C-alpha positions in Angstrom: 98.4 150.9 126.6 94.8 152.6 128.0 94.9 155.9 129.7 91.5 156.3 131.6 90.7 159.9 131.8 87.9 162.0 133.8 85.6 164.8 131.7 85.7 167.9 132.8 82.6 170.1 133.9 83.6 173.1 131.3 83.0 171.7 127.8 83.3 174.4 125.2 79.9 175.8 123.3 80.7 173.7 120.6 80.3 174.3 116.8 77.2 176.6 115.9 76.5 174.2 112.5 76.5 170.3 112.4 75.8 167.0 111.9 74.3 166.3 115.0 75.9 163.3 117.4 75.2 159.6 116.3 75.1 156.9 119.3 76.0 153.8 117.3 78.9 155.7 115.2 80.5 156.6 119.2 83.5 154.0 120.1 82.3 151.0 122.2 79.4 150.4 120.2 78.7 147.9 123.0 77.5 150.3 125.3 74.7 152.0 122.3 72.1 150.9 124.2 72.9 152.3 127.4 73.7 155.1 125.8 70.3 155.7 124.4 68.0 155.3 126.9 70.9 158.2 129.3 70.2 160.2 126.9 66.1 159.5 126.2 65.8 160.4 130.1 68.1 162.9 130.1 66.4 164.8 126.9 63.1 164.8 128.1 63.3 165.8 131.6 64.7 168.5 130.2 62.7 170.0 128.0 59.5 168.5 130.1 60.0 170.2 133.7 63.7 172.1 133.6 63.4 173.1 137.3 63.0 168.6 138.7 66.0 168.9 136.3 68.1 171.6 137.1 67.2 170.8 141.1 68.3 166.6 139.8 71.5 167.8 138.9 72.5 169.9 141.1 73.0 173.4 139.6 72.3 176.9 140.3 69.5 179.2 138.3 72.6 181.4 137.5 72.9 177.6 134.9 69.6 177.0 133.5 71.2 177.2 130.6 72.9 174.4 131.0 69.1 172.9 131.6 68.6 174.0 127.4 71.1 172.8 126.4 70.5 169.2 127.8 67.0 169.3 126.2 68.2 170.4 122.8 71.1 167.5 122.5 69.9 165.0 120.5 69.5 167.9 117.4 73.4 170.3 118.7 76.4 169.7 116.7 78.6 167.2 117.6 82.3 168.2 118.2 85.2 165.7 119.1 85.5 165.1 122.7 88.8 165.5 122.9 87.5 169.0 121.9 84.6 169.8 123.9 86.5 169.2 127.2 88.2 171.8 128.1 89.2 171.5 132.3 92.5 171.7 133.6 93.4 168.7 132.8 92.7 168.5 129.2 94.0 171.3 129.9 97.8 170.2 130.7 97.1 167.8 127.8 97.3 169.9 125.1 95.4 167.6 122.4 95.3 170.1 119.4 99.2 170.7 120.2 100.3 167.2 120.2 102.5 166.5 116.8 100.2 163.8 114.7 102.0 160.2 116.1 101.3 161.6 120.0 98.4 162.7 118.6 96.8 159.6 116.8 98.6 157.5 120.1 95.6 159.5 122.2 93.5 159.0 119.5 93.7 155.3 119.8 95.2 154.7 124.0 92.8 157.6 126.1 89.3 156.5 126.6 86.9 159.5 128.1 84.7 158.6 130.9 81.3 159.7 131.2 77.8 159.9 133.2 76.0 160.1 130.1 77.9 158.0 127.4 79.6 155.6 129.4 83.3 155.8 127.7 84.4 157.8 124.7 87.7 158.4 122.7 88.8 161.3 121.9 87.9 161.5 118.5 84.0 160.3 119.2 81.9 163.6 118.5 79.5 164.6 121.1 77.8 167.8 121.8 78.3 170.1 125.2 76.0 168.9 127.9 75.2 168.7 130.8 75.6 165.4 132.7 77.8 163.9 136.3 78.8 160.3 137.5 76.4 161.2 140.5 73.4 161.9 139.4 70.8 160.5 139.8 67.8 161.0 136.7 64.7 159.2 138.3 63.6 156.1 136.0 67.8 155.4 136.1 69.1 155.4 139.6 72.5 156.1 140.2 74.3 156.4 136.7 77.4 154.6 138.7 75.4 151.4 139.9 73.8 152.8 136.3 76.8 152.3 133.8 78.6 149.3 135.7 76.7 146.2 134.4 77.5 147.7 130.6 81.0 149.1 131.4 81.9 145.5 132.3 81.9 143.6 128.7 82.7 147.0 127.1 85.9 147.0 129.3 86.9 144.2 129.8 87.5 143.9 125.4 88.5 146.9 124.9 91.5 146.4 127.2 91.2 142.7 126.0 91.9 144.4 122.0 95.5 146.3 124.2 96.4 144.0 125.8 98.3 146.3 128.1 98.7 148.0 131.0 96.0 150.4 132.3 96.4 153.9 133.1 93.4 154.7 136.0 92.9 158.5 136.1 89.9 159.1 136.7 88.6 160.7 139.6 86.1 159.5 142.5 82.9 159.9 141.1 84.6 157.7 137.4 86.5 154.7 139.3 82.9 153.6 140.8 81.3 153.5 137.3 83.5 150.2 136.2 86.2 149.5 138.2 88.9 146.4 137.0 87.7 142.6 137.8 91.2 141.0 139.2 92.5 139.9 136.2 92.4 143.6 134.8 93.2 144.8 137.8 96.7 143.8 137.8 97.2 145.6 134.7 96.2 148.8 136.7 97.9 150.9 138.1 96.3 154.8 139.7 98.8 157.6 140.4 98.4 160.8 143.0 100.1 163.2 142.9 102.8 165.4 145.6 104.2 167.8 146.6 107.6 167.2 148.1 110.1 165.4 152.0 105.9 166.1 153.7 104.0 164.3 150.4 101.3 166.5 150.8 98.5 165.3 148.0 98.4 167.7 145.7 94.2 168.9 144.3 94.1 172.1 141.9 97.5 170.8 140.9 97.0 167.4 140.4 95.1 167.1 137.1 96.1 169.7 136.2 100.1 167.3 136.7 97.6 164.0 135.9 97.4 166.2 131.8 101.0 166.9 131.7 102.7 163.3 132.0 99.7 162.0 129.7 100.7 164.6 126.9 104.7 163.5 128.3 103.8 160.1 127.2 101.9 160.5 124.4 104.8 162.9 122.7 107.2 160.5 124.1 107.2 157.5 121.3 105.6 154.4 121.5 103.6 153.3 124.6 105.1 151.1 127.3 103.4 147.6 127.5 103.4 146.3 131.1 102.9 147.9 134.4 106.8 147.7 134.8 107.9 150.3 131.1 105.2 152.0 133.2 107.2 152.7 135.7 110.1 153.4 133.8 109.0 155.0 131.0 107.5 157.8 134.0 110.9 158.0 135.1 112.2 158.3 132.1 110.5 162.2 131.9 112.6 162.7 135.2 109.5 162.4 137.2 110.0 161.7 140.5 107.8 158.3 140.8 107.9 155.9 144.2 105.6 153.0 144.2 103.9 152.4 147.5 105.0 149.2 149.8 106.7 148.4 146.0 103.3 147.8 144.2 103.4 149.2 140.6 99.2 149.5 141.2 99.7 152.6 142.3 102.1 154.8 141.7 102.8 158.8 143.5 104.6 161.2 141.3 106.3 163.7 143.9 106.2 167.4 143.1 109.2 168.8 144.2 107.6 172.2 143.8 104.0 173.8 141.9 
């Protein structure tokens, strides 16, 4: 099974010392050339014109330090992506707290989408950076559109190698980077988190719930091999799971309380 995750805006500062990122050493090496182009444009823009870069990236003055950080991405110390991302979902996922077997499953099954790197595994070493998928860079244009072509084959190969279902927990901006073709769509399910009898959509706790669900799946043992097995596994965790119109390709997790 593959679990598709968004990144987080919140990122750890990273180690004070250590080796920098090696784009060619990251997972899904077919993306290396595309990664290099985004990295080159981002670092050059932030080094040459910080004010323009801040406008393009949509950052306020208090985040000007992010531009300085982006300009030095080639030489900044790198750390595992699973440690760099620190947002609500990743805090709930708690990779560092997983038992060794669950942590190995995380390394094999979690794919993190990124406006800068395309797709990463949690053990890929990257520096802290700031670049959302909704950004339009001057030369490359909108990043979501930019990534669609290179990700099409890379994700098809990753899904072929895995052979299991795809649990898509990405936010809208990152879903726009890659949409499964009809063959893979039949193996893919998205998740909504709803609250109570009224089935209201949860906002902030949506991310935390998804992080906890992934953690519990990883900790429960061997991951499901089909969408029906995934639905059953979620219910075995004690979750209330509904399938709108009986379709496995969308699952609703219903919470009694937050």
